[in-house]
C-alpha positions as CSV (number, residue, x, y, z in Angstrom):
1,M,8.8,5.9,-7.9
2,H,8.5,5.8,-4.2
3,V,8.1,2.4,-2.6
4,C,6.5,2.4,0.8
5,F,5.1,-0.4,3.1
6,Y,2.2,-0.2,5.6
7,A,2.3,-2.1,8.9
8,A,0.8,-2.2,12.3
9,P,1.4,-0.2,14.4
10,F,3.4,2.2,12.4
11,G,1.2,2.9,9.4
12,V,3.1,3.8,6.2
13,T,6.8,3.4,6.2
14,P,8.9,4.7,3.2
15,I,11.4,2.0,2.1
16,E,14.2,4.4,3.1
17,L,13.4,3.8,6.7
18,D,12.4,0.1,6.5
19,E,15.6,-1.1,8.2
20,V,15.8,1.5,10.9
21,Y,15.0,0.7,14.5
22,P,12.1,0.0,15.7
23,L,10.6,-0.6,12.0
24,S,13.1,-3.4,11.4
25,Q,12.7,-5.2,14.7
26,H,9.1,-5.6,15.7
27,E,6.5,-8.1,15.8
28,T,2.8,-7.7,15.2
29,A,0.2,-10.3,16.6
30,V,-2.2,-11.5,14.0
31,P,-5.0,-11.5,13.4
32,L,-5.1,-7.8,13.7
33,E,-7.8,-6.1,15.8
34,Q,-10.1,-4.0,13.7
35,E,-9.1,-0.7,15.7
36,T,-5.5,-1.3,14.4
37,V,-6.6,-1.9,10.8
38,N,-8.6,1.3,11.0
39,Y,-5.6,3.2,12.3
40,V,-3.4,2.0,9.6
41,A,-5.9,2.7,7.0
42,T,-6.3,6.2,8.1
43,Q,-2.7,6.7,8.3
44,A,-2.0,5.3,4.7
45,A,-4.9,7.5,3.3
46,D,-3.6,10.5,5.1
47,Y,-0.1,9.8,3.7
48,I,-1.2,9.3,0.0
49,E,-3.3,12.7,0.4
50,R,-0.2,14.6,1.6
51,S,2.1,13.2,-0.8
52,R,0.1,14.0,-4.1
53,Y,1.2,10.9,-6.0
54,E,0.1,10.8,-9.7
55,I,-0.5,7.0,-9.4
56,V,-0.5,4.7,-6.4
57,V,0.0,1.0,-7.0
58,F,-1.4,-0.9,-3.9
59,L,-0.2,-4.3,-3.0
60,H,-3.2,-5.6,-1.0
61,D,-3.2,-8.6,1.5
62,P,-6.9,-9.2,2.2
63,Q,-6.1,-11.9,4.7
64,N,-4.6,-9.6,7.2
65,W,-6.2,-6.3,6.4
66,N,-9.6,-7.3,4.9
67,N,-10.6,-4.4,2.5
68,T,-10.4,-1.5,4.9
69,V,-6.8,-0.1,3.9
70,K,-7.6,-0.8,0.2
71,K,-10.8,1.2,0.4
72,A,-9.1,4.1,2.3
73,C,-6.3,4.5,-0.1
74,R,-8.6,4.2,-3.2
75,T,-10.8,7.0,-1.7
76,A,-7.6,9.0,-1.0
77,C,-6.6,8.8,-4.6
78,K,-10.1,10.0,-5.7
79,H,-9.5,13.1,-3.6
80,T,-6.3,13.8,-5.2
81,E,-7.1,12.6,-8.6
82,A,-4.2,10.0,-8.6
83,K,-4.7,6.9,-10.4
84,F,-5.2,3.8,-8.2
85,E,-4.0,0.3,-9.3
86,N,-4.5,-2.7,-7.1
87,V,-2.7,-6.1,-6.9
88,N,-4.1,-8.7,-4.6
89,L,-1.6,-10.8,-2.7
90,T,-3.6,-14.1,-2.6
91,G,-2.7,-17.7,-3.5
92,D,0.4,-18.3,-5.7
93,V,1.7,-14.6,-5.6
94,G,5.2,-14.8,-6.8
95,K,5.3,-14.7,-10.5
96,K,1.7,-13.4,-10.7
97,I,2.6,-10.3,-8.7
98,L,5.7,-9.5,-10.8
99,T,3.7,-10.0,-13.9
100,R,0.8,-7.7,-12.8
101,L,3.4,-5.0,-11.6
102,E,5.2,-5.1,-14.9
103,M,2.0,-4.6,-16.7
104,I,1.0,-1.6,-14.5
105,L,4.5,0.1,-14.8
106,K,4.5,-0.4,-18.7
107,K,1.2,1.0,-19.1
108,N,1.8,4.0,-16.9
109,L,5.1,4.8,-18.0
110,S,4.3,4.6,-21.5
111,E,1.6,7.3,-20.9
112,K,4.2,9.8,-19.9
113,P,5.3,12.3,-22.6
């Protein structure tokens, strides 16, 4: 399992680098400009295609990213034949997200030989 974040202006950030400067000490103005959203979408899709994951579990924040990043990542998964799972971060997200992630992990881990 490899956990990554995506953020403007850096694109995809592996969790191993999350606390490293400047990733840990920056601010981003919201709402994001469409050019920035497109850039991050391209970077995230390129990262997925280079990494060759078997499954991508995507936590989607439609309020800040509309559907641009999600669509790009889904397309990248189709190119690499990786499974794509999506969890929307809307409304009361706490317990719902954890429950959905647990279901996805159980399903995909149980499919492994």
